[in-house]
C-alpha positions as CSV (number, residue, x, y, z in Angstrom):
1,X,-61.9,-145.7,20.6
2,X,-61.2,-142.2,19.2
3,X,-63.8,-140.2,21.4
4,X,-67.1,-138.9,20.9
5,X,-68.7,-137.7,17.8
6,X,-69.4,-139.0,14.5
7,X,-67.3,-139.5,11.4
8,X,-67.4,-136.6,8.9
9,X,-68.0,-138.6,5.9
10,X,-70.2,-137.3,2.9
11,X,-71.9,-140.4,1.1
12,X,-70.8,-140.8,-2.4
13,X,-73.0,-142.6,-4.8
14,X,-71.2,-141.5,-8.0
15,X,-71.9,-144.2,-10.5
16,X,-74.7,-146.0,-8.6
17,X,-78.0,-146.5,-10.1
18,X,-81.1,-147.2,-7.9
19,X,-84.6,-148.3,-8.6
20,X,-87.3,-147.1,-6.3
21,X,-90.4,-149.2,-7.0
22,X,-93.6,-148.4,-5.2
23,X,-97.3,-149.2,-5.4
24,X,-99.9,-146.7,-6.1
25,X,-101.8,-147.7,-3.0
26,X,-101.9,-145.2,-0.2
27,X,-100.8,-142.4,-2.6
28,X,-100.2,-139.9,0.2
29,X,-97.9,-142.0,2.1
30,X,-96.0,-143.5,-0.9
31,X,-95.6,-139.9,-2.4
32,X,-93.9,-138.8,0.8
33,X,-91.7,-141.8,1.2
34,X,-90.5,-141.4,-2.4
35,X,-89.6,-137.9,-2.1
36,X,-87.7,-138.2,0.9
37,X,-85.7,-141.4,-0.5
38,X,-85.1,-139.5,-3.8
39,X,-83.7,-136.5,-1.9
40,X,-81.4,-138.7,0.0
41,X,-80.2,-140.3,-3.0
42,X,-79.8,-137.1,-4.9
43,X,-77.9,-135.6,-2.1
44,X,-75.4,-138.6,-2.2
45,X,-75.1,-138.4,-6.1
46,X,-77.0,-141.5,-6.9
47,X,-79.0,-141.9,-10.1
48,X,-82.6,-142.9,-9.2
49,X,-85.4,-144.3,-11.2
50,X,-88.9,-144.3,-9.7
51,X,-91.4,-146.9,-11.1
52,X,-94.9,-147.0,-9.8
53,X,-96.9,-150.1,-9.8
54,X,-100.5,-150.7,-9.3
55,X,-100.4,-152.8,-5.9
56,X,-98.3,-155.0,-3.8
57,X,-98.4,-158.0,-5.9
58,X,-96.7,-156.3,-8.9
59,X,-93.8,-155.2,-6.8
60,X,-91.7,-158.6,-6.8
61,X,-92.5,-158.8,-10.5
62,X,-91.1,-155.5,-11.5
63,X,-88.1,-155.7,-9.1
64,X,-87.2,-159.1,-10.9
65,X,-87.4,-157.6,-14.3
C-alpha cells in the first residue's frame, strides 16, 4: 500500500450525458435530491437533463424511452 490519504483525482465527465428522472411526489425531498445530483454532475462536467414525471409508476416507462 502507498500509505494514508486519498487519491487526488478530479472527476471527469466530459462527453457524458446523464438523465435524472424524478417523480413529482414529495416535492421538497425530490427538489433537494435533484439539486445535489445536478451540482455534483456539473462539477464533473457531465451534461444533465432533468425529467419530472407524475409518480413512481412512470419512472421505468420514461427511463426505457
